[in-house]
C-alpha positions in Angstrom: 133.1 243.5 264.2 134.9 246.4 265.9 137.6 248.8 264.7 139.7 251.1 267.0 142.0 253.9 265.8 144.8 253.7 268.4 146.9 256.4 266.8 146.4 258.4 263.5 148.6 255.7 261.8 147.8 252.6 263.8 144.4 250.8 263.6 143.2 247.6 265.4 140.2 245.5 264.3 138.4 242.5 265.8 135.9 240.3 264.0 134.2 237.3 265.7 131.4 235.1 264.3 129.4 232.0 265.7 127.1 229.9 263.7 125.2 226.8 264.9 123.3 224.5 262.6 121.1 221.5 263.5 120.1 219.2 260.5 117.5 216.5 260.8 116.6 214.3 258.0 117.8 212.3 255.0 119.2 214.0 251.9 119.4 211.0 249.5 117.5 210.7 246.1 119.4 207.6 245.1 118.0 204.2 244.2 115.9 202.5 246.9 115.7 205.5 249.1 112.5 205.3 251.2 111.3 208.9 250.7 111.9 211.3 247.7 114.3 208.9 246.1 111.4 206.4 245.5 109.0 208.7 243.6 110.3 207.8 240.1 111.4 204.2 241.0 108.7 201.8 242.4 106.3 204.4 243.7 102.6 204.1 242.9 101.3 207.4 241.7 97.7 206.5 242.4 98.4 206.5 246.2 96.5 208.9 248.3 99.1 210.7 250.4 96.5 212.0 252.8 95.4 208.4 253.7 99.1 207.4 254.0 99.6 210.2 256.5 96.4 209.4 258.4 97.2 205.7 258.8 101.1 206.1 259.5 100.5 204.8 263.1 98.5 201.7 262.0 100.0 198.6 263.4 99.1 194.9 263.6 98.7 193.1 266.9 102.1 191.5 266.3 103.8 195.0 266.0 104.1 195.3 262.2 103.8 198.8 260.9 101.4 199.2 258.0 102.9 199.6 254.5 101.3 200.7 251.2 103.0 197.8 249.4 101.9 194.6 251.1 100.9 191.4 249.3 97.5 190.9 247.6 94.7 189.8 250.0 94.5 186.3 248.4 98.2 185.8 249.6 97.1 186.1 253.3 98.4 183.1 255.3 97.1 182.8 259.0 100.3 180.8 259.8 102.6 183.5 258.3 100.9 186.9 258.8 104.2 188.8 258.6 104.7 187.7 254.9 101.4 189.5 254.1 101.4 192.5 256.4 105.1 193.4 256.2 105.9 196.0 253.4 107.4 194.3 250.3 110.6 196.5 250.6 108.7 199.8 250.9 107.6 201.3 254.2 105.2 204.1 254.9 106.9 207.3 254.0 105.6 209.1 257.1 106.3 206.3 259.5 109.9 206.1 258.1 110.9 209.2 259.8 109.4 208.2 263.1 111.7 205.1 262.9 114.8 206.7 261.3 116.2 209.6 263.0 119.5 211.1 261.7 120.7 214.3 263.2 123.8 216.4 262.7 124.9 219.5 264.8 127.6 221.9 263.6 129.1 224.6 265.8 131.4 227.0 263.8 133.5 229.8 265.3 135.6 232.1 263.1 137.1 235.5 263.1 140.3 237.5 263.1 142.3 240.1 264.8 144.3 242.7 262.8 146.7 245.6 263.2 147.1 248.0 260.4 150.0 250.7 260.2 150.1 253.5 257.7 153.8 254.2 257.2 153.1 257.1 254.7 150.6 258.0 252.0 151.9 255.3 249.7 152.9 252.3 252.0 150.8 250.3 254.4 151.4 247.3 256.5 148.9 244.9 258.1 149.3 241.9 260.2 146.2 239.5 260.7 145.6 236.4 262.8 142.6 234.3 261.7 141.0 231.3 263.3 138.2 229.0 262.2 137.0 226.0 264.3 134.3 223.6 263.4 132.8 221.1 266.0 130.5 218.5 264.5 128.4 215.9 266.3 126.1 213.4 264.5 124.1 210.4 265.3 121.6 208.1 263.5 119.0 205.8 265.0 117.2 203.1 263.0 114.5 201.4 265.1 114.4 197.6 265.3 110.8 197.7 264.3 111.9 198.2 260.7 113.3 194.6 260.7 110.0 193.0 261.3 107.9 195.5 259.3 109.6 195.0 255.9 110.7 192.1 253.6 113.6 192.4 251.1 114.7 195.4 252.9 118.0 194.4 254.5 119.8 194.1 251.2 119.8 197.7 250.4 119.3 198.8 254.0 121.3 196.8 256.5 120.6 199.5 259.0 117.0 198.4 259.0 117.9 195.5 261.3 118.3 198.0 264.0 121.2 200.4 264.0 123.0 203.2 265.9 125.9 205.4 264.8 127.6 208.3 266.4 130.5 210.6 265.5 132.4 213.7 266.5 134.9 215.8 264.7 136.9 218.8 265.4 138.6 221.0 262.7 140.9 223.9 263.7 142.3 226.2 261.2 144.6 229.2 261.9 146.3 231.7 259.5 148.9 234.2 260.2 149.2 236.8 257.5 151.5 239.9 256.9 150.4 242.2 254.0 152.4 245.1 252.6 150.8 247.4 250.0 152.3 250.2 248.0 150.7 252.6 245.5 152.2 255.7 243.9 151.8 257.8 240.8 154.9 258.7 238.7 153.8 261.1 236.0 151.7 259.2 233.5 152.3 255.8 235.3 150.4 254.3 238.2 152.3 251.7 240.2 150.7 249.2 242.7 152.3 246.3 244.4 151.3 243.9 247.3 153.5 241.5 249.0 153.3 239.4 252.0 153.3 236.0 253.8 150.6 233.5 254.8 151.2 230.7 257.4 148.5 228.1 257.8 147.8 225.1 260.0 144.7 223.0 259.7 144.3 220.2 262.3 141.4 217.8 262.0 140.5 215.0 264.4 137.5 212.6 264.4 136.0 209.6 266.1 133.1 207.5 264.9 131.4 204.1 265.8 128.4 202.2 264.6 126.6 199.0 265.3 126.9 196.0 262.9 124.1 193.4 262.0 121.5 194.8 264.3 120.9 195.4 268.0 120.9 192.8 270.7 118.3 194.6 272.7 115.7 196.1 270.3 115.7 199.9 270.2 118.5 200.4 272.8 120.7 202.8 270.9 124.2 202.3 272.3 127.4 201.1 270.5 127.8 198.2 273.1 124.3 196.9 272.1 125.7 195.8 268.6 125.1 192.2 267.6 128.4 191.9 265.9 131.7 193.6 266.7 131.0 197.3 266.3 132.8 199.3 263.5 135.0 202.1 264.8 136.9 204.9 263.2 139.6 207.4 264.3 141.0 210.0 262.0 143.7 212.7 262.3 145.1 215.1 259.7 147.7 217.8 260.3 148.3 220.0 257.3 150.5 223.1 257.1 151.9 225.5 254.6 153.9 228.7 254.6 153.9 231.2 251.6 155.5 234.3 250.2 153.8 236.2 247.4 154.1 239.4 245.4 151.7 240.9 243.0 151.8 244.2 241.2 150.8 246.3 238.1 151.9 249.3 236.2 149.4 251.4 234.3 150.3 253.9 231.6 147.6 256.7 231.1 144.9 254.4 232.3 144.7 252.4 229.0 147.8 250.1 229.1 148.4 247.9 232.0 151.0 245.3 232.7 150.6 243.0 235.8 152.2 240.0 237.3 151.8 237.6 240.4 154.2 235.1 241.9 153.7 233.0 245.0 155.8 230.2 246.5 154.2 227.7 248.9 156.1 225.3 251.2 153.5 222.6 251.9 153.7 219.6 254.4 152.0 217.2 252.0 154.9 217.4 249.5 158.1 215.3 249.6 160.8 216.9 251.7 163.2 217.0 248.8 160.8 219.1 246.8 158.4 220.6 249.3 157.3 223.7 247.5 155.2 224.9 244.5 155.5 228.2 242.7 152.4 229.9 241.1 152.9 232.6 238.7 151.1 234.7 236.1 151.6 237.7 233.9 149.2 239.8 231.8 148.8 242.8 229.6 145.6 244.9 229.1 145.0 247.5 226.4 141.9 249.7 226.5 142.0 250.7 222.8 138.8 252.7 222.9 140.5 255.4 224.9 142.8 256.0 221.8 140.4 255.2 219.1 137.8 257.8 220.2 135.1 256.3 217.9 131.6 257.4 219.0 129.7 254.1 218.2 132.1 252.3 220.4 131.7 253.0 224.1 134.3 250.5 225.4 136.9 248.2 223.8 139.5 246.3 225.6 142.2 243.6 224.7 143.6 241.3 227.4 146.3 238.7 227.1 147.6 236.6 230.1 149.5 233.5 231.0 149.7 231.7 234.3 150.5 228.5 236.2 148.8 227.3 239.4 150.2 224.0 240.7 148.5 222.2 243.7 149.5 220.0 246.6 148.8 216.2 246.6 146.7 215.9 249.8 147.5 215.1 253.3 149.4 211.7 253.8 149.3 210.7 250.2 153.0 210.7 250.1 154.7 208.4 250.9 151.5 206.7 252.2 150.5 207.0 255.7 146.7 206.5 255.6 145.9 203.2 257.4 142.7 201.6 258.4 141.9 199.6 261.6 143.8 196.3 261.5 146.5 197.6 259.0 
């Protein structure tokens, strides 16, 4: 962040930030989850986690990865070894993340540029341009080995047949703000007021695709390698609003304060015939301890207020423009 005093009354400031984040792993404690979600479900608490970790790469000659939950030894059938060796739903926790690789990368840029002008000791004007941009990329790989190494799995984990997904999204948000502040003391009264405008646009675009019902070529992670028709998605959202607002308060001798706020927003998600909402509030505060002067009471205050804050209805809810593929 940098601030420059151009003149004694005019100040410019610039603020820029960049954050990048890479997340690998599953964050799911729901039913049938193969890691932490399993601990209070079908998990055996007598298992030695050290041995599970040591033997995570144990594999049969036919390519089945070892599981802690295969059938009893007496169930072994030489003509159907998979039924015995493959995990009865549960895989090795440690091997799971060798064979399941979800990753998401987020790059976020945000900042603002502002000019502030001091008209006099009581009046200031500030203009600000803000921008925030998020670029998100993600993909998930489920190795085809999972299909052979587990039984009863595909019902709750269709991805375990072999799976690949990828997605990208871009979110671009801009704000243009004009802020006017006024503060002055008139005898026993302090008067403060703030008014301004806020103009926003948020544009979001995204693309996604994933394989369906397994992979034709095992462990070839491309959308074109899907056994069935791939599932694709394309999303766009363009939301805007413009607002005017005014807030202020008047204080008498620092113990009695009346305040108010009013804001009107014109929003793109509302019907054209009634495209705005009005938020408003008013309040009164009384610090009675300043008058009472009672030594056991260090501070006493009464506060009463009333307000109303409507909201929009969401992008494309009215009159209904959210369509899926094939609509």
